[in-house]
N, C-alpha and C positions, 0 to 999 in steps of 0.2 A: 504494499499500498504505499501509495505520496507521502508527502509532508505536507503536500496541499490539502489533501481529500482527509489526513488526520486533522489537520489544522480544522475544516472545514466543522469535521462531526462535532470536536470538539466544543467550537463556537457557536452549534447548534443548540446542544446541551445547555452550555451556558444560559447563550439568549435566551431558550428556552424556560428552564431556572426561573431564570429572571423574571420575565412573561405570566409564570406560575402561582407565584410570589406575591408580584404585585397584583395580583384578580384575588387569591388565598390571605392575602397581608390579616385581615379582620377574623380572620376563621383560626390564627396559627394560634393566637390568648387561648382560644377555646381545647385546639388542637395540643396545647401542654401538658393544661389542666387534666386533661384529659388522660393524658400518658403517666402525668405523675401522680394521676388518682389508680390509672393499672397499677403502675410499678408499684404503688404503698400496697393493692393488694395483694399482690401476688409476693411480695417483701411479708409480709404477714401473714398472709400462706405459711407459708417457707416455716416460719419460726413459731407457729401454733402447728406444725405436721411434728417438725423435730421437739418440739415440748411433750406434744404427745406419745412420743415412739420413747422419749426420754424416760418419763412417769412409765410409762408401761416396761418398761423395763428394769426399774426399780421397782417397783411391784414386785415383777415375781421373781427376783432377786430378794426382797424379803421373806416374801412367801415359803420357797424353796430356804433360804435356812431358815425359819421357823420348823421347816416339814425334814429339812436333816437334827435341829436339840431335839425337834419331842420323839424321833426314829431314835436319837444315841438314847435319850433318857428312861424309852422305854426299854429298849435292850439294853440299859444296865439296871434296872426295877429287875428283871424277867432270873437275871442271876450271874454269877462270876464264870458261867460256860458258855456266855457272849464275847470274854475278853476279848477272841480273835475278831468276831463278827463287826465288833467295836472298832479293830485297831484300825481294823479292813473303810470302813467310815470314815475316820479318821485321817487317814493313808487319802482313800479318791477323795476326803472335800480338801486337801493337802495342794495333789496332784492337781484339780481341776484351778483352783483358784492359782496355783503355778503356774498354771496356761494360757489363764488369762491376763494374771498380774504378773509378770513375773521378776522377783528380787534378781537387783543385780549381786552379781558374785554369790550367789547364795548355789548351794551343793544339790544334782537331781534327785528329784524323788524316782527312787527305785523300787518298783512294782514288779509282779510276776507279770511276763511280757507272755506267756499263753490263756491267762484273760485279765479283761478289764477288771476295772476298780469293782464299779458295778459289777460286774457277771462274779466275780470273788467275793462280793458284801452279800447277793445275793442269796451264792450257792452256803454264806456260812450260816446265814436266816434259815434257809430251808432243811439245813440239817439238825437242829435246833428242833427237841420232841418237847412236845408238854408234857408238865413237869406237877405231882398231885399239893397241892398246897398243904397244911397240919395242922391250917387252924381252927379255930372250935368255931366258923360259922360256917362249913364248908362240910362236915359231918355231919351223916344223916342221920335220923334219930329212927333209932325202929319204932 
């Protein structure tokens, strides 16, 4: 393409833009206000979405933490035979926390590679059998 053709195309585009601006100068303040309002709306929706996602994750973390504490307490009340299961629970929680929030300079947590911590915990809880309670409330009266 020649330099004259490029010059004419640029001149036409600039002149056309100037003519368009002359006809639309009354509507430009309205257009700028509309663009600013739409930008604010999109930004507020983005912030609201991020806050909702954060609140959801925060609530899920609190619920899982409470469930883990309740499971540990239930295993502790079950008796000393749950010592190994509780140890797997503590290791699996520590491994999960380390995976999401690694501590700098901390030694890696080692768990049996053949089974995941959760599977090992599940297996230990499944191995538990019911135990007889010897309190006065549980005795059957003839």
